[in-house]
C-alpha positions as CSV (number, residue, x, y, z in Angstrom):
1,M,-0.4,25.4,-17.2
2,K,-1.5,24.9,-13.6
3,H,-0.6,21.7,-11.7
4,S,-3.6,20.6,-9.7
5,H,-3.8,17.8,-7.2
6,I,-7.1,16.1,-6.2
7,I,-6.5,14.8,-2.7
8,S,-8.7,12.3,-0.7
9,V,-8.6,13.3,2.9
10,G,-8.5,11.0,5.9
11,T,-8.1,11.5,9.6
12,S,-4.3,10.8,10.0
13,I,-3.7,14.4,11.4
14,L,-6.1,13.8,14.3
15,T,-4.8,10.3,14.9
16,N,-1.1,11.4,14.9
17,Y,-1.9,14.4,17.2
18,C,-3.6,12.2,19.7
19,R,-0.8,9.7,19.7
20,E,1.8,12.4,20.0
21,N,0.1,13.9,23.0
22,S,-1.2,10.7,24.7
23,I,-4.8,11.6,24.2
24,D,-7.6,9.1,23.9
25,Q,-9.2,10.1,20.6
26,K,-12.5,8.4,21.5
27,Q,-12.9,10.8,24.4
28,L,-12.8,14.0,22.2
29,D,-15.9,15.9,21.4
30,I,-15.1,16.5,17.7
31,G,-18.4,18.2,17.0
32,R,-17.4,20.9,19.5
33,L,-13.7,21.0,18.7
34,L,-14.6,21.7,15.0
35,H,-15.6,25.2,16.1
36,D,-12.8,25.7,18.6
37,R,-10.4,28.1,16.9
38,T,-7.8,27.5,19.5
39,F,-7.8,23.7,19.0
40,V,-7.8,24.1,15.2
41,S,-4.9,26.5,15.4
42,E,-3.0,24.0,17.7
43,L,-3.5,21.3,15.0
44,V,-2.3,23.6,12.3
45,A,0.8,24.4,14.3
46,F,1.3,20.6,14.9
47,V,1.2,19.9,11.2
48,S,3.3,22.9,10.1
49,E,6.1,21.8,12.5
50,D,6.6,18.5,10.6
51,P,4.0,18.0,7.8
52,K,5.3,14.6,6.6
53,K,5.1,13.2,10.1
54,A,1.8,14.7,11.0
55,S,-0.2,14.1,7.8
56,A,-0.4,11.1,5.5
57,E,-1.7,13.3,2.8
58,L,1.1,15.8,3.0
59,N,3.7,13.1,3.4
60,A,2.5,11.7,0.1
61,L,2.2,15.1,-1.6
62,Y,5.6,16.5,-0.6
63,S,7.4,13.2,-1.2
64,Y,5.8,13.0,-4.7
65,L,6.7,16.6,-5.5
66,E,10.3,16.0,-4.5
67,K,10.7,12.5,-6.1
68,F,9.0,13.2,-9.5
69,D,9.9,16.9,-9.7
70,V,6.3,17.9,-9.9
71,Q,4.7,21.3,-9.0
72,I,1.5,22.1,-7.2
73,D,-0.5,25.3,-7.8
74,E,-3.8,24.3,-6.4
75,A,-5.4,21.5,-4.4
76,Y,-8.9,20.0,-4.3
77,L,-9.6,18.4,-1.0
78,I,-12.4,15.7,-0.9
79,L,-13.7,15.1,2.6
80,T,-16.3,12.6,3.8
81,D,-19.2,13.8,5.9
82,T,-17.8,13.0,9.3
83,D,-16.7,15.5,11.9
84,E,-13.3,14.0,12.2
85,C,-12.6,14.3,8.5
86,E,-14.0,17.8,8.3
87,L,-11.7,18.8,11.1
88,C,-8.6,17.4,9.4
89,G,-9.7,18.9,6.1
90,R,-9.9,22.4,7.7
91,V,-6.4,22.0,9.1
92,L,-5.0,20.8,5.7
93,E,-6.7,23.7,4.0
94,Q,-5.0,26.2,6.3
95,V,-1.6,24.6,6.1
96,L,-1.7,24.5,2.3
97,R,-2.9,28.1,2.0
98,Q,0.0,29.2,4.2
99,K,2.2,27.7,1.4
100,G,0.6,29.9,-1.2
101,I,-1.5,27.1,-2.7
102,D,-5.0,27.7,-3.9
103,V,-7.3,25.3,-2.1
104,H,-10.8,24.1,-2.9
105,V,-12.8,21.9,-0.5
106,K,-15.6,19.5,-1.2
107,R,-17.5,17.5,1.4
108,V,-19.0,14.3,0.0
109,R,-22.3,13.1,1.5
110,G,-23.2,9.5,2.3
111,Y,-20.4,8.3,4.5
112,N,-21.8,9.3,7.9
113,V,-22.6,6.0,9.6
114,R,-25.4,7.7,11.5
115,G,-27.4,8.5,8.4
116,G,-25.5,7.8,5.3
117,D,-25.5,5.2,2.5
118,F,-22.0,4.0,1.9
119,Y,-22.5,3.1,-1.8
120,E,-24.3,6.3,-2.4
121,G,-21.3,8.0,-0.9
122,L,-19.0,6.3,-3.3
123,V,-21.2,7.4,-6.3
124,E,-21.1,10.9,-4.9
125,F,-17.3,10.7,-4.6
126,L,-17.1,9.6,-8.2
127,K,-19.3,12.4,-9.4
128,T,-17.3,14.9,-7.4
129,V,-14.0,13.8,-9.0
130,A,-15.5,13.6,-12.5
131,E,-17.0,17.1,-12.3
132,K,-13.7,18.6,-11.2
133,V,-11.7,16.7,-13.9
134,K,-14.1,18.0,-16.6
135,S,-13.8,21.6,-15.3
136,W,-10.0,21.4,-15.1
137,K,-9.3,20.3,-18.7
138,D,-6.7,23.2,-19.0
139,R,-4.7,21.8,-16.1
140,K,-2.3,19.0,-15.4
141,I,-4.1,16.9,-12.9
142,Y,-2.8,14.4,-10.3
143,F,-4.6,12.2,-7.8
144,N,-3.2,11.8,-4.3
145,A,-4.8,8.5,-3.2
146,T,-3.2,8.2,0.2
147,G,-5.8,9.6,2.7
148,G,-9.4,8.4,3.4
149,L,-11.1,5.0,3.5
150,K,-9.8,2.1,1.4
151,P,-12.8,2.1,-1.0
152,E,-12.2,5.8,-1.7
153,V,-8.5,5.1,-2.4
154,S,-9.4,2.2,-4.7
155,L,-12.0,4.2,-6.6
156,L,-9.5,7.1,-7.1
157,V,-7.0,4.6,-8.5
158,A,-9.6,3.2,-10.8
159,I,-10.6,6.6,-12.1
160,G,-7.0,7.6,-12.6
161,S,-6.4,4.4,-14.6
162,T,-9.5,4.9,-16.7
163,L,-8.7,8.5,-17.5
164,G,-4.9,8.3,-17.6
165,I,-4.3,10.6,-14.7
166,P,-1.1,10.2,-12.6
167,T,-2.0,8.7,-9.3
168,Y,0.3,8.4,-6.3
169,Y,0.3,6.8,-2.9
170,R,2.5,6.8,0.1
171,H,3.4,3.1,0.7
172,E,3.8,2.6,4.4
173,I,5.7,-0.7,4.2
174,I,8.4,0.4,1.8
175,G,8.4,3.9,3.2
176,D,8.3,5.7,-0.1
177,V,5.8,7.4,-2.4
178,V,4.9,5.4,-5.5
179,E,3.1,6.3,-8.7
180,I,0.5,3.7,-9.5
181,P,0.8,2.8,-13.2
182,P,-2.4,2.8,-15.3
183,F,-3.9,-0.7,-15.8
184,P,-6.6,-1.6,-18.3
185,I,-10.2,-1.4,-16.9
186,M,-12.5,-3.1,-19.3
187,L,-15.8,-1.2,-19.3
188,K,-17.0,-2.4,-22.6
189,K,-19.7,-0.3,-24.2
190,D,-21.9,-3.2,-25.3
191,V,-21.9,-4.6,-21.7
192,M,-22.5,-1.3,-19.9
193,E,-25.3,-0.3,-22.3
194,K,-27.2,-3.3,-21.0
195,L,-27.5,-1.5,-17.7
196,E,-29.2,1.5,-19.2
197,P,-32.8,0.1,-19.0
198,F,-32.2,-0.4,-15.2
199,I,-30.8,3.2,-14.8
200,Q,-33.8,4.7,-16.7
201,T,-36.3,3.2,-14.2
202,Q,-36.8,5.2,-11.0
203,S,-36.6,2.0,-8.9
204,G,-33.7,0.4,-10.8
205,R,-35.9,-2.7,-11.2
206,I,-37.3,-4.5,-14.2
207,Y,-39.9,-7.1,-13.7
208,D,-39.1,-9.2,-16.7
209,V,-37.2,-12.4,-16.4
210,R,-36.0,-12.1,-20.0
211,K,-33.8,-9.2,-18.9
212,A,-31.4,-11.6,-17.3
213,D,-27.9,-11.2,-18.7
214,E,-25.3,-13.8,-17.5
215,L,-22.4,-11.3,-17.7
216,L,-24.2,-8.7,-15.7
217,L,-25.2,-11.4,-13.1
218,K,-21.7,-12.9,-13.0
219,N,-20.1,-9.5,-12.3
220,H,-22.8,-8.6,-9.6
221,L,-24.0,-5.6,-11.6
222,I,-27.6,-6.9,-11.4
223,Q,-29.3,-9.3,-9.0
224,P,-32.6,-11.2,-9.1
225,I,-35.8,-10.1,-7.4
226,H,-37.5,-13.0,-5.7
227,G,-41.1,-13.5,-4.9
228,E,-42.7,-14.9,-1.8
229,R,-42.2,-18.5,-2.9
230,G,-38.6,-17.9,-4.0
231,E,-39.4,-17.5,-7.7
232,V,-37.5,-15.0,-9.8
233,R,-39.8,-12.1,-10.7
234,G,-37.3,-9.8,-12.3
235,Y,-33.9,-8.1,-11.8
236,E,-32.5,-4.9,-10.2
237,I,-29.3,-3.1,-10.6
238,T,-26.9,-3.4,-7.6
239,S,-25.0,-0.7,-5.9
240,I,-21.9,-1.9,-7.6
241,G,-23.8,-1.8,-10.9
242,K,-24.7,1.9,-10.3
243,L,-21.1,2.7,-9.4
244,M,-19.7,1.0,-12.5
245,W,-22.3,2.7,-14.7
246,N,-21.3,6.1,-13.4
247,L,-17.6,5.3,-13.9
248,W,-18.3,4.3,-17.4
249,R,-20.3,7.4,-18.2
250,V,-17.5,9.6,-16.8
251,A,-15.0,7.9,-19.1
252,E,-17.3,8.3,-22.1
253,E,-17.9,12.0,-21.4
254,L,-14.2,12.7,-21.0
255,K,-13.1,11.0,-24.3
């Protein structure tokens, strides 16, 4: 059986490289450097020299393999759609391939602050992980939730807990890798099914005040639609509601 690690990728490689070489990261033209083979090769050499020091993702990965006696045959790198993250993803891909590891890369849309929708990015992240988990049913899967933005990390932990997938994280304060134990996430079927009418509409809105559900409102899964005079005209599913719906559907499909 193959041991496969799904890894959220951040920009620690670039940050550490700039710190090590006294470079102001803000002054770098990352869009250009993405296509500069010499610079990419320099980053690969930097990481290869001391992987744990140069990369938060590799620090967590290698520490986890050593501490829990786990293998890695393939890695699935999930990148956000920023140039900085893509650059670090390319470097990680090369470093891991040099170790004989099969590497797959997926760039998730929606995070680019110049034209993205952050919540849509989270939904896309969730779908990306779900699709890979479903296609890797014959593998032992692990989640490396160290790199990337905090919402990504939190979502990866939530998915791991829901699906019973081992999830690990390099804890900076205690200086060690930890495996995050599963915790119960209550996505009750009768509650989540109440969101289905909102999902089925193209706008996510229902102009019917009778569709108010206190539990959905309390948990910010839906929100009221107000008219010009402040009256409640109906309800619409929130971004969080969409995210929770997708998480629930993934859990149902993988049962």
